[in-house]
PDB file of N, CA, C and O in Angstrom:
ATOM      1  N   MET A   1       0.629  17.534 -45.581  1.00  0.00           N
ATOM      2  CA  MET A   1       0.295  18.241 -44.356  1.00  0.00           C
ATOM      3  C   MET A   1       1.011  19.640 -44.348  1.00  0.00           C
ATOM      4  O   MET A   1       2.061  19.803 -44.971  1.00  0.00           O
ATOM      5  N   ASN A   2       0.511  20.482 -43.743  1.00  0.00           N
ATOM      6  CA  ASN A   2       1.237  21.762 -43.495  1.00  0.00           C
ATOM      7  C   ASN A   2       2.158  21.729 -42.340  1.00  0.00           C
ATOM      8  O   ASN A   2       1.948  20.856 -41.498  1.00  0.00           O
ATOM      9  N   ASN A   3       3.120  22.522 -42.174  1.00  0.00           N
ATOM     10  CA  ASN A   3       4.123  22.652 -41.164  1.00  0.00           C
ATOM     11  C   ASN A   3       3.475  22.639 -39.691  1.00  0.00           C
ATOM     12  O   ASN A   3       3.862  21.884 -38.798  1.00  0.00           O
ATOM     13  N   LYS A   4       2.479  23.538 -39.565  1.00  0.00           N
ATOM     14  CA  LYS A   4       1.795  23.710 -38.174  1.00  0.00           C
ATOM     15  C   LYS A   4       1.187  22.352 -37.817  1.00  0.00           C
ATOM     16  O   LYS A   4       1.296  21.918 -36.670  1.00  0.00           O
ATOM     17  N   LEU A   5       0.587  21.715 -38.718  1.00  0.00           N
ATOM     18  CA  LEU A   5      -0.159  20.447 -38.387  1.00  0.00           C
ATOM     19  C   LEU A   5       0.958  19.317 -38.005  1.00  0.00           C
ATOM     20  O   LEU A   5       0.834  18.607 -37.006  1.00  0.00           O
ATOM     21  N   ASN A   6       1.963  19.234 -38.827  1.00  0.00           N
ATOM     22  CA  ASN A   6       3.074  18.405 -38.499  1.00  0.00           C
ATOM     23  C   ASN A   6       3.666  18.667 -37.087  1.00  0.00           C
ATOM     24  O   ASN A   6       3.929  17.695 -36.379  1.00  0.00           O
ATOM     25  N   LYS A   7       3.893  19.944 -36.637  1.00  0.00           N
ATOM     26  CA  LYS A   7       4.329  20.280 -35.346  1.00  0.00           C
ATOM     27  C   LYS A   7       3.376  19.835 -34.286  1.00  0.00           C
ATOM     28  O   LYS A   7       3.762  19.314 -33.240  1.00  0.00           O
ATOM     29  N   LEU A   8       2.054  20.064 -34.595  1.00  0.00           N
ATOM     30  CA  LEU A   8       1.112  19.633 -33.615  1.00  0.00           C
ATOM     31  C   LEU A   8       1.052  18.149 -33.365  1.00  0.00           C
ATOM     32  O   LEU A   8       0.888  17.653 -32.251  1.00  0.00           O
ATOM     33  N   GLN A   9       1.208  17.432 -34.569  1.00  0.00           N
ATOM     34  CA  GLN A   9       1.137  16.079 -34.450  1.00  0.00           C
ATOM     35  C   GLN A   9       2.395  15.450 -33.649  1.00  0.00           C
ATOM     36  O   GLN A   9       2.286  14.513 -32.857  1.00  0.00           O
ATOM     37  N   MET A  10       3.433  16.013 -33.928  1.00  0.00           N
ATOM     38  CA  MET A  10       4.735  15.639 -33.058  1.00  0.00           C
ATOM     39  C   MET A  10       4.574  15.993 -31.598  1.00  0.00           C
ATOM     40  O   MET A  10       4.969  15.224 -30.721  1.00  0.00           O
ATOM     41  N   GLU A  11       4.038  17.070 -31.349  1.00  0.00           N
ATOM     42  CA  GLU A  11       3.814  17.442 -29.945  1.00  0.00           C
ATOM     43  C   GLU A  11       2.756  16.407 -29.181  1.00  0.00           C
ATOM     44  O   GLU A  11       2.887  16.015 -28.022  1.00  0.00           O
ATOM     45  N   ILE A  12       1.799  16.094 -29.988  1.00  0.00           N
ATOM     46  CA  ILE A  12       0.677  15.095 -29.508  1.00  0.00           C
ATOM     47  C   ILE A  12       1.392  13.748 -29.332  1.00  0.00           C
ATOM     48  O   ILE A  12       1.135  13.083 -28.329  1.00  0.00           O
ATOM     49  N   ASP A  13       2.184  13.347 -30.151  1.00  0.00           N
ATOM     50  CA  ASP A  13       2.907  12.057 -30.042  1.00  0.00           C
ATOM     51  C   ASP A  13       3.887  12.162 -28.876  1.00  0.00           C
ATOM     52  O   ASP A  13       3.989  11.200 -28.114  1.00  0.00           O
ATOM     53  N   LYS A  14       4.592  13.229 -28.690  1.00  0.00           N
ATOM     54  CA  LYS A  14       5.559  13.450 -27.623  1.00  0.00           C
ATOM     55  C   LYS A  14       4.805  13.310 -26.299  1.00  0.00           C
ATOM     56  O   LYS A  14       5.252  12.561 -25.430  1.00  0.00           O
ATOM     57  N   ILE A  15       3.718  13.978 -26.120  1.00  0.00           N
ATOM     58  CA  ILE A  15       2.807  13.999 -24.790  1.00  0.00           C
ATOM     59  C   ILE A  15       2.290  12.628 -24.624  1.00  0.00           C
ATOM     60  O   ILE A  15       2.212  12.143 -23.495  1.00  0.00           O
ATOM     61  N   LYS A  16       1.914  11.943 -25.720  1.00  0.00           N
ATOM     62  CA  LYS A  16       1.276  10.530 -25.499  1.00  0.00           C
ATOM     63  C   LYS A  16       2.409   9.606 -24.891  1.00  0.00           C
ATOM     64  O   LYS A  16       2.132   8.800 -24.003  1.00  0.00           O
ATOM     65  N   GLN A  17       3.600   9.733 -25.354  1.00  0.00           N
ATOM     66  CA  GLN A  17       4.859   9.013 -24.972  1.00  0.00           C
ATOM     67  C   GLN A  17       4.938   9.376 -23.435  1.00  0.00           C
ATOM     68  O   GLN A  17       4.905   8.493 -22.579  1.00  0.00           O
ATOM     69  N   LYS A  18       5.031  10.558 -23.164  1.00  0.00           N
ATOM     70  CA  LYS A  18       5.317  10.931 -21.776  1.00  0.00           C
ATOM     71  C   LYS A  18       4.176  10.359 -20.886  1.00  0.00           C
ATOM     72  O   LYS A  18       4.492   9.820 -19.825  1.00  0.00           O
ATOM     73  N   ILE A  19       2.979  10.435 -21.221  1.00  0.00           N
ATOM     74  CA  ILE A  19       1.837   9.852 -20.518  1.00  0.00           C
ATOM     75  C   ILE A  19       2.020   8.371 -20.239  1.00  0.00           C
ATOM     76  O   ILE A  19       1.837   7.919 -19.109  1.00  0.00           O
ATOM     77  N   THR A  20       2.406   7.566 -21.335  1.00  0.00           N
ATOM     78  CA  THR A  20       2.745   6.248 -21.329  1.00  0.00           C
ATOM     79  C   THR A  20       3.693   5.918 -20.221  1.00  0.00           C
ATOM     80  O   THR A  20       3.464   5.063 -19.366  1.00  0.00           O
ATOM     81  N   GLU A  21       4.892   6.732 -20.298  1.00  0.00           N
ATOM     82  CA  GLU A  21       5.926   6.513 -19.414  1.00  0.00           C
ATOM     83  C   GLU A  21       5.548   6.713 -17.873  1.00  0.00           C
ATOM     84  O   GLU A  21       5.931   5.993 -16.951  1.00  0.00           O
ATOM     85  N   GLN A  22       4.736   7.815 -17.780  1.00  0.00           N
ATOM     86  CA  GLN A  22       4.256   8.105 -16.491  1.00  0.00           C
ATOM     87  C   GLN A  22       3.304   7.134 -15.813  1.00  0.00           C
ATOM     88  O   GLN A  22       3.274   6.950 -14.596  1.00  0.00           O
ATOM     89  N   GLN A  23       2.522   6.524 -16.717  1.00  0.00           N
ATOM     90  CA  GLN A  23       1.594   5.453 -16.356  1.00  0.00           C
ATOM     91  C   GLN A  23       2.363   4.358 -15.857  1.00  0.00           C
ATOM     92  O   GLN A  23       2.054   3.814 -14.797  1.00  0.00           O
ATOM     93  N   ALA A  24       3.456   3.950 -16.621  1.00  0.00           N
ATOM     94  CA  ALA A  24       4.326   2.860 -16.210  1.00  0.00           C
ATOM     95  C   ALA A  24       4.950   3.124 -14.835  1.00  0.00           C
ATOM     96  O   ALA A  24       4.975   2.247 -13.971  1.00  0.00           O
ATOM     97  N   LYS A  25       5.455   4.357 -14.650  1.00  0.00           N
ATOM     98  CA  LYS A  25       6.052   4.728 -13.358  1.00  0.00           C
ATOM     99  C   LYS A  25       5.094   4.598 -12.324  1.00  0.00           C
ATOM    100  O   LYS A  25       5.402   4.078 -11.251  1.00  0.00           O
ATOM    101  N   LEU A  26       3.770   5.097 -12.597  1.00  0.00           N
ATOM    102  CA  LEU A  26       2.818   4.998 -11.635  1.00  0.00           C
ATOM    103  C   LEU A  26       2.523   3.708 -11.009  1.00  0.00           C
ATOM    104  O   LEU A  26       2.406   3.501  -9.801  1.00  0.00           O
ATOM    105  N   ARG A  27       2.400   2.741 -12.102  1.00  0.00           N
ATOM    106  CA  ARG A  27       2.115   1.192 -11.630  1.00  0.00           C
ATOM    107  C   ARG A  27       3.209   0.784 -10.840  1.00  0.00           C
ATOM    108  O   ARG A  27       2.935   0.110  -9.847  1.00  0.00           O
ATOM    109  N   GLU A  28       4.521   1.078 -11.095  1.00  0.00           N
ATOM    110  CA  GLU A  28       5.675   0.638 -10.391  1.00  0.00           C
ATOM    111  C   GLU A  28       5.573   1.180  -8.907  1.00  0.00           C
ATOM    112  O   GLU A  28       5.745   0.442  -7.936  1.00  0.00           O
ATOM    113  N   LEU A  29       5.307   2.403  -8.820  1.00  0.00           N
ATOM    114  CA  LEU A  29       5.239   2.931  -7.496  1.00  0.00           C
ATOM    115  C   LEU A  29       4.052   2.465  -6.757  1.00  0.00           C
ATOM    116  O   LEU A  29       4.143   2.353  -5.535  1.00  0.00           O
ATOM    117  N   GLU A  30       2.920   2.171  -7.374  1.00  0.00           N
ATOM    118  CA  GLU A  30       1.871   1.453  -6.637  1.00  0.00           C
ATOM    119  C   GLU A  30       2.274   0.127  -6.115  1.00  0.00           C
ATOM    120  O   GLU A  30       2.038  -0.221  -4.958  1.00  0.00           O
ATOM    121  N   GLN A  31       2.941  -0.672  -7.064  1.00  0.00           N
ATOM    122  CA  GLN A  31       3.454  -1.926  -6.711  1.00  0.00           C
ATOM    123  C   GLN A  31       4.384  -1.899  -5.487  1.00  0.00           C
ATOM    124  O   GLN A  31       4.269  -2.738  -4.593  1.00  0.00           O
ATOM    125  N   GLN A  32       5.356  -0.872  -5.459  1.00  0.00           N
ATOM    126  CA  GLN A  32       6.295  -0.655  -4.343  1.00  0.00           C
ATOM    127  C   GLN A  32       5.507  -0.429  -3.084  1.00  0.00           C
ATOM    128  O   GLN A  32       5.817  -0.971  -2.023  1.00  0.00           O
ATOM    129  N   LYS A  33       4.500   0.367  -3.218  1.00  0.00           N
ATOM    130  CA  LYS A  33       3.762   0.774  -1.986  1.00  0.00           C
ATOM    131  C   LYS A  33       2.958  -0.424  -1.426  1.00  0.00           C
ATOM    132  O   LYS A  33       2.774  -0.568  -0.217  1.00  0.00           O
ATOM    133  N   THR A  34       2.481  -1.291  -2.381  1.00  0.00           N
ATOM    134  CA  THR A  34       1.728  -2.518  -1.782  1.00  0.00           C
ATOM    135  C   THR A  34       2.701  -3.505  -1.182  1.00  0.00           C
ATOM    136  O   THR A  34       2.355  -4.181  -0.213  1.00  0.00           O
ATOM    137  N   GLU A  35       3.971  -3.623  -1.745  1.00  0.00           N
ATOM    138  CA  GLU A  35       5.018  -4.430  -1.118  1.00  0.00           C
ATOM    139  C   GLU A  35       5.299  -3.882   0.197  1.00  0.00           C
ATOM    140  O   GLU A  35       5.285  -4.656   1.154  1.00  0.00           O
ATOM    141  N   ILE A  36       5.538  -2.715   0.363  1.00  0.00           N
ATOM    142  CA  ILE A  36       5.719  -2.077   1.741  1.00  0.00           C
ATOM    143  C   ILE A  36       4.683  -2.282   2.744  1.00  0.00           C
ATOM    144  O   ILE A  36       4.956  -2.581   3.906  1.00  0.00           O
ATOM    145  N   GLU A  37       3.466  -2.121   2.298  1.00  0.00           N
ATOM    146  CA  GLU A  37       2.245  -2.303   3.122  1.00  0.00           C
ATOM    147  C   GLU A  37       2.179  -3.877   3.554  1.00  0.00           C
ATOM    148  O   GLU A  37       1.838  -4.186   4.695  1.00  0.00           O
ATOM    149  N   ASN A  38       2.496  -4.761   2.661  1.00  0.00           N
ATOM    150  CA  ASN A  38       2.471  -6.054   2.935  1.00  0.00           C
ATOM    151  C   ASN A  38       3.533  -6.380   3.937  1.00  0.00           C
ATOM    152  O   ASN A  38       3.245  -7.142   4.860  1.00  0.00           O
ATOM    153  N   THR A  39       4.703  -5.885   3.843  1.00  0.00           N
ATOM    154  CA  THR A  39       5.739  -6.093   4.784  1.00  0.00           C
ATOM    155  C   THR A  39       5.269  -5.654   6.240  1.00  0.00           C
ATOM    156  O   THR A  39       5.385  -6.379   7.227  1.00  0.00           O
ATOM    157  N   GLU A  40       4.746  -4.422   6.246  1.00  0.00           N
ATOM    158  CA  GLU A  40       4.362  -3.945   7.482  1.00  0.00           C
ATOM    159  C   GLU A  40       3.364  -4.801   8.189  1.00  0.00           C
ATOM    160  O   GLU A  40       3.413  -4.963   9.408  1.00  0.00           O
ATOM    161  N   ILE A  41       2.351  -5.414   7.338  1.00  0.00           N
ATOM    162  CA  ILE A  41       1.393  -6.249   7.894  1.00  0.00           C
ATOM    163  C   ILE A  41       2.071  -7.555   8.391  1.00  0.00           C
ATOM    164  O   ILE A  41       1.672  -8.072   9.434  1.00  0.00           O
ATOM    165  N   VAL A  42       3.092  -8.107   7.668  1.00  0.00           N
ATOM    166  CA  VAL A  42       3.702  -9.381   8.216  1.00  0.00           C
ATOM    167  C   VAL A  42       4.513  -9.023   9.440  1.00  0.00           C
ATOM    168  O   VAL A  42       4.528  -9.819  10.379  1.00  0.00           O
ATOM    169  N   GLU A  43       5.156  -7.946   9.503  1.00  0.00           N
ATOM    170  CA  GLU A  43       5.909  -7.489  10.717  1.00  0.00           C
ATOM    171  C   GLU A  43       4.927  -7.356  11.939  1.00  0.00           C
ATOM    172  O   GLU A  43       5.173  -7.828  13.049  1.00  0.00           O
ATOM    173  N   LEU A  44       3.771  -6.649  11.605  1.00  0.00           N
ATOM    174  CA  LEU A  44       2.849  -6.634  12.784  1.00  0.00           C
ATOM    175  C   LEU A  44       2.432  -7.943  13.219  1.00  0.00           C
ATOM    176  O   LEU A  44       2.450  -8.219  14.419  1.00  0.00           O
ATOM    177  N   VAL A  45       2.062  -8.764  12.360  1.00  0.00           N
ATOM    178  CA  VAL A  45       1.593 -10.215  12.782  1.00  0.00           C
ATOM    179  C   VAL A  45       2.663 -10.876  13.600  1.00  0.00           C
ATOM    180  O   VAL A  45       2.372 -11.527  14.603  1.00  0.00           O
ATOM    181  N   ARG A  46       3.959 -10.710  13.167  1.00  0.00           N
ATOM    182  CA  ARG A  46       4.967 -11.487  13.754  1.00  0.00           C
ATOM    183  C   ARG A  46       5.244 -10.909  15.101  1.00  0.00           C
ATOM    184  O   ARG A  46       5.671 -11.640  15.994  1.00  0.00           O
ATOM    185  N   SER A  47       5.015  -9.579  15.306  1.00  0.00           N
ATOM    186  CA  SER A  47       5.275  -8.904  16.575  1.00  0.00           C
ATOM    187  C   SER A  47       4.105  -9.376  17.609  1.00  0.00           C
ATOM    188  O   SER A  47       4.225  -9.239  18.826  1.00  0.00           O
ATOM    189  N   MET A  48       3.060  -9.897  17.036  1.00  0.00           N
ATOM    190  CA  MET A  48       1.947 -10.383  18.023  1.00  0.00           C
ATOM    191  C   MET A  48       2.297 -11.855  18.257  1.00  0.00           C
ATOM    192  O   MET A  48       1.537 -12.483  18.996  1.00  0.00           O
ATOM    193  N   LYS A  49       3.318 -12.469  17.739  1.00  0.00           N
ATOM    194  CA  LYS A  49       3.670 -13.765  17.997  1.00  0.00           C
ATOM    195  C   LYS A  49       2.495 -14.730  17.775  1.00  0.00           C
ATOM    196  O   LYS A  49       2.317 -15.659  18.564  1.00  0.00           O
ATOM    197  N   MET A  50       1.803 -14.560  16.869  1.00  0.00           N
ATOM    198  CA  MET A  50       0.580 -15.414  16.422  1.00  0.00           C
ATOM    199  C   MET A  50       0.948 -16.340  15.294  1.00  0.00           C
ATOM    200  O   MET A  50       1.595 -15.951  14.321  1.00  0.00           O
ATOM    201  N   ASN A  51       0.488 -17.667  15.461  1.00  0.00           N
ATOM    202  CA  ASN A  51       0.790 -18.576  14.434  1.00  0.00           C
ATOM    203  C   ASN A  51      -0.352 -18.451  13.494  1.00  0.00           C
ATOM    204  O   ASN A  51      -1.313 -17.750  13.811  1.00  0.00           O
ATOM    205  N   THR A  52      -0.315 -19.086  12.352  1.00  0.00           N
ATOM    206  CA  THR A  52      -1.353 -18.909  11.264  1.00  0.00           C
ATOM    207  C   THR A  52      -2.730 -19.287  11.717  1.00  0.00           C
ATOM    208  O   THR A  52      -3.739 -18.713  11.305  1.00  0.00           O
ATOM    209  N   GLY A  53      -2.738 -20.279  12.583  1.00  0.00           N
ATOM    210  CA  GLY A  53      -4.149 -20.647  13.122  1.00  0.00           C
ATOM    211  C   GLY A  53      -4.666 -19.523  14.053  1.00  0.00           C
ATOM    212  O   GLY A  53      -5.830 -19.129  14.000  1.00  0.00           O
ATOM    213  N   GLU A  54      -3.853 -19.088  14.805  1.00  0.00           N
ATOM    214  CA  GLU A  54      -4.357 -18.045  15.884  1.00  0.00           C
ATOM    215  C   GLU A  54      -4.685 -16.730  14.991  1.00  0.00           C
ATOM    216  O   GLU A  54      -5.677 -16.061  15.280  1.00  0.00           O
ATOM    217  N   LEU A  55      -3.886 -16.378  13.955  1.00  0.00           N
ATOM    218  CA  LEU A  55      -4.285 -15.226  13.068  1.00  0.00           C
ATOM    219  C   LEU A  55      -5.584 -15.436  12.507  1.00  0.00           C
ATOM    220  O   LEU A  55      -6.472 -14.594  12.645  1.00  0.00           O
ATOM    221  N   SER A  56      -5.756 -16.542  11.862  1.00  0.00           N
ATOM    222  CA  SER A  56      -7.083 -16.963  11.371  1.00  0.00           C
ATOM    223  C   SER A  56      -8.238 -16.902  12.211  1.00  0.00           C
ATOM    224  O   SER A  56      -9.297 -16.421  11.808  1.00  0.00           O
ATOM    225  N   ILE A  57      -8.084 -17.368  13.364  1.00  0.00           N
ATOM    226  CA  ILE A  57      -9.223 -17.224  14.488  1.00  0.00           C
ATOM    227  C   ILE A  57      -9.451 -15.681  14.722  1.00  0.00           C
ATOM    228  O   ILE A  57     -10.594 -15.227  14.790  1.00  0.00           O
ATOM    229  N   PHE A  58      -8.393 -14.933  14.837  1.00  0.00           N
ATOM    230  CA  PHE A  58      -8.537 -13.536  15.182  1.00  0.00           C
ATOM    231  C   PHE A  58      -9.208 -12.706  14.099  1.00  0.00           C
ATOM    232  O   PHE A  58     -10.021 -11.831  14.397  1.00  0.00           O
ATOM    233  N   LEU A  59      -8.859 -12.988  12.798  1.00  0.00           N
ATOM    234  CA  LEU A  59      -9.438 -12.320  11.713  1.00  0.00           C
ATOM    235  C   LEU A  59     -10.901 -12.683  11.563  1.00  0.00           C
ATOM    236  O   LEU A  59     -11.735 -11.820  11.288  1.00  0.00           O
ATOM    237  N   LYS A  60     -11.201 -13.903  11.735  1.00  0.00           N
ATOM    238  CA  LYS A  60     -12.670 -14.384  11.755  1.00  0.00           C
ATOM    239  C   LYS A  60     -13.399 -13.712  12.797  1.00  0.00           C
ATOM    240  O   LYS A  60     -14.518 -13.248  12.580  1.00  0.00           O
ATOM    241  N   ALA A  61     -12.849 -13.636  13.884  1.00  0.00           N
ATOM    242  CA  ALA A  61     -13.579 -13.004  15.086  1.00  0.00           C
ATOM    243  C   ALA A  61     -13.751 -11.554  14.732  1.00  0.00           C
ATOM    244  O   ALA A  61     -14.814 -10.998  15.010  1.00  0.00           O
ATOM    245  N   TYR A  62     -12.775 -10.903  14.138  1.00  0.00           N
ATOM    246  CA  TYR A  62     -12.852  -9.461  13.838  1.00  0.00           C
ATOM    247  C   TYR A  62     -14.012  -9.276  12.791  1.00  0.00           C
ATOM    248  O   TYR A  62     -14.905  -8.470  13.055  1.00  0.00           O
ATOM    249  N   ARG A  63     -14.034  -9.891  11.773  1.00  0.00           N
ATOM    250  CA  ARG A  63     -14.973  -9.978  10.796  1.00  0.00           C
ATOM    251  C   ARG A  63     -16.477 -10.019  11.270  1.00  0.00           C
ATOM    252  O   ARG A  63     -17.374  -9.311  10.812  1.00  0.00           O
ATOM    253  N   GLU A  64     -16.602 -10.975  12.273  1.00  0.00           N
ATOM    254  CA  GLU A  64     -17.964 -11.281  12.825  1.00  0.00           C
ATOM    255  C   GLU A  64     -18.339 -10.108  13.753  1.00  0.00           C
ATOM    256  O   GLU A  64     -19.525  -9.862  13.969  1.00  0.00           O
ATOM    257  N   LYS A  65     -17.414  -9.429  14.268  1.00  0.00           N
ATOM    258  CA  LYS A  65     -17.695  -8.318  15.188  1.00  0.00           C
ATOM    259  C   LYS A  65     -17.271  -6.914  14.595  1.00  0.00           C
ATOM    260  O   LYS A  65     -16.160  -6.437  14.827  1.00  0.00           O
ATOM    261  N   ASN A  66     -18.144  -6.332  13.878  1.00  0.00           N
ATOM    262  CA  ASN A  66     -17.852  -5.149  13.246  1.00  0.00           C
ATOM    263  C   ASN A  66     -17.274  -4.037  13.930  1.00  0.00           C
ATOM    264  O   ASN A  66     -16.561  -3.228  13.336  1.00  0.00           O
ATOM    265  N   ASP A  67     -17.547  -3.948  15.175  1.00  0.00           N
ATOM    266  CA  ASP A  67     -17.133  -2.752  16.118  1.00  0.00           C
ATOM    267  C   ASP A  67     -15.860  -3.104  16.757  1.00  0.00           C
ATOM    268  O   ASP A  67     -15.357  -2.306  17.548  1.00  0.00           O
ATOM    269  N   ALA A  68     -15.282  -4.239  16.487  1.00  0.00           N
ATOM    270  CA  ALA A  68     -13.951  -4.504  17.076  1.00  0.00           C
ATOM    271  C   ALA A  68     -12.802  -3.606  16.675  1.00  0.00           C
ATOM    272  O   ALA A  68     -12.643  -3.324  15.487  1.00  0.00           O
ATOM    273  N   PRO A  69     -12.009  -3.153  17.598  1.00  0.00           N
ATOM    274  CA  PRO A  69     -10.908  -2.171  17.232  1.00  0.00           C
ATOM    275  C   PRO A  69      -9.983  -2.828  16.303  1.00  0.00           C
ATOM    276  O   PRO A  69      -9.719  -4.026  16.404  1.00  0.00           O
ATOM    277  N   ILE A  70      -9.440  -1.997  15.319  1.00  0.00           N
ATOM    278  CA  ILE A  70      -8.571  -2.365  14.301  1.00  0.00           C
ATOM    279  C   ILE A  70      -7.293  -2.880  14.936  1.00  0.00           C
ATOM    280  O   ILE A  70      -6.800  -3.936  14.538  1.00  0.00           O
ATOM    281  N   LEU A  71      -6.729  -2.155  15.929  1.00  0.00           N
ATOM    282  CA  LEU A  71      -5.573  -2.479  16.457  1.00  0.00           C
ATOM    283  C   LEU A  71      -5.829  -2.907  17.944  1.00  0.00           C
ATOM    284  O   LEU A  71      -6.716  -2.315  18.560  1.00  0.00           O
ATOM    285  N   MET A  72      -5.159  -3.829  18.517  1.00  0.00           N
ATOM    286  CA  MET A  72      -5.230  -4.159  19.927  1.00  0.00           C
ATOM    287  C   MET A  72      -4.836  -3.019  20.771  1.00  0.00           C
ATOM    288  O   MET A  72      -3.814  -2.396  20.483  1.00  0.00           O
ATOM    289  N   PRO A  73      -5.615  -2.662  21.875  1.00  0.00           N
ATOM    290  CA  PRO A  73      -5.092  -1.599  22.668  1.00  0.00           C
ATOM    291  C   PRO A  73      -3.768  -1.913  23.301  1.00  0.00           C
ATOM    292  O   PRO A  73      -3.472  -3.061  23.634  1.00  0.00           O
ATOM    293  N   THR A  74      -2.933  -0.825  23.473  1.00  0.00           N
ATOM    294  CA  THR A  74      -1.719  -0.963  24.142  1.00  0.00           C
ATOM    295  C   THR A  74      -1.883  -0.729  25.571  1.00  0.00           C
ATOM    296  O   THR A  74      -2.813  -0.084  26.054  1.00  0.00           O
ATOM    297  N   THR A  75      -0.848  -1.334  26.291  1.00  0.00           N
ATOM    298  CA  THR A  75      -0.878  -1.093  27.680  1.00  0.00           C
ATOM    299  C   THR A  75       0.073  -0.050  27.997  1.00  0.00           C
ATOM    300  O   THR A  75       0.843   0.328  27.114  1.00  0.00           O
ATOM    301  N   GLN A  76       0.112   0.496  29.238  1.00  0.00           N
ATOM    302  CA  GLN A  76       0.969   1.502  29.620  1.00  0.00           C
ATOM    303  C   GLN A  76       2.441   0.913  29.545  1.00  0.00           C
ATOM    304  O   GLN A  76       3.350   1.680  29.230  1.00  0.00           O
ATOM    305  N   GLU A  77       2.680  -0.261  29.790  1.00  0.00           N
ATOM    306  CA  GLU A  77       3.916  -0.874  29.672  1.00  0.00           C
ATOM    307  C   GLU A  77       4.466  -0.753  28.216  1.00  0.00           C
ATOM    308  O   GLU A  77       5.633  -0.432  27.993  1.00  0.00           O
ATOM    309  N   ASP A  78       3.680  -0.992  27.375  1.00  0.00           N
ATOM    310  CA  ASP A  78       3.977  -0.888  25.814  1.00  0.00           C
ATOM    311  C   ASP A  78       4.375   0.513  25.518  1.00  0.00           C
ATOM    312  O   ASP A  78       5.385   0.744  24.852  1.00  0.00           O
ATOM    313  N   ASN A  79       3.613   1.460  25.991  1.00  0.00           N
ATOM    314  CA  ASN A  79       3.878   2.870  25.815  1.00  0.00           C
ATOM    315  C   ASN A  79       5.273   3.262  26.330  1.00  0.00           C
ATOM    316  O   ASN A  79       6.092   3.897  25.666  1.00  0.00           O
ATOM    317  N   ASP A  80       5.455   2.817  27.582  1.00  0.00           N
ATOM    318  CA  ASP A  80       6.744   3.160  28.142  1.00  0.00           C
ATOM    319  C   ASP A  80       7.883   2.543  27.416  1.00  0.00           C
ATOM    320  O   ASP A  80       8.942   3.163  27.319  1.00  0.00           O
ATOM    321  N   HIS A  81       7.741   1.413  26.923  1.00  0.00           N
ATOM    322  CA  HIS A  81       8.800   0.825  26.098  1.00  0.00           C
ATOM    323  C   HIS A  81       9.041   1.515  24.703  1.00  0.00           C
ATOM    324  O   HIS A  81      10.149   1.619  24.176  1.00  0.00           O
ATOM    325  N   GLU A  82       7.939   1.941  24.213  1.00  0.00           N
ATOM    326  CA  GLU A  82       8.170   2.699  22.923  1.00  0.00           C
ATOM    327  C   GLU A  82       8.870   4.042  23.083  1.00  0.00           C
ATOM    328  O   GLU A  82       9.631   4.479  22.220  1.00  0.00           O
ATOM    329  N   GLU A  83       8.581   4.700  24.246  1.00  0.00           N
ATOM    330  CA  GLU A  83       9.189   6.017  24.375  1.00  0.00           C
ATOM    331  C   GLU A  83      10.657   5.889  24.661  1.00  0.00           C
ATOM    332  O   GLU A  83      11.397   6.841  24.411  1.00  0.00           O
ATOM    333  N   ASN A  84      11.138   4.740  25.186  1.00  0.00           N
ATOM    334  CA  ASN A  84      12.609   4.605  25.558  1.00  0.00           C
ATOM    335  C   ASN A  84      13.546   4.167  24.188  1.00  0.00           C
ATOM    336  O   ASN A  84      14.762   4.011  24.296  1.00  0.00           O
TER     337      ASN A  84
END
């Protein structure tokens, strides 16, 4: 092979390696994001002080009623507490 072709092949190999590394990094970041989202969900459920049976009933009712709000409405008292 000539010199130009060798240089191009080396550059291609280098870029392929960087792509592989970036894909691995992306997978790791996506996993971290999922773990954080899961933690937030668990914290939300715990803050509602629901046991697993109550949570199951709530989720089934939500699924059956498509227009149910995603989050339970907050009261003025909740808003006042969050501001302090």
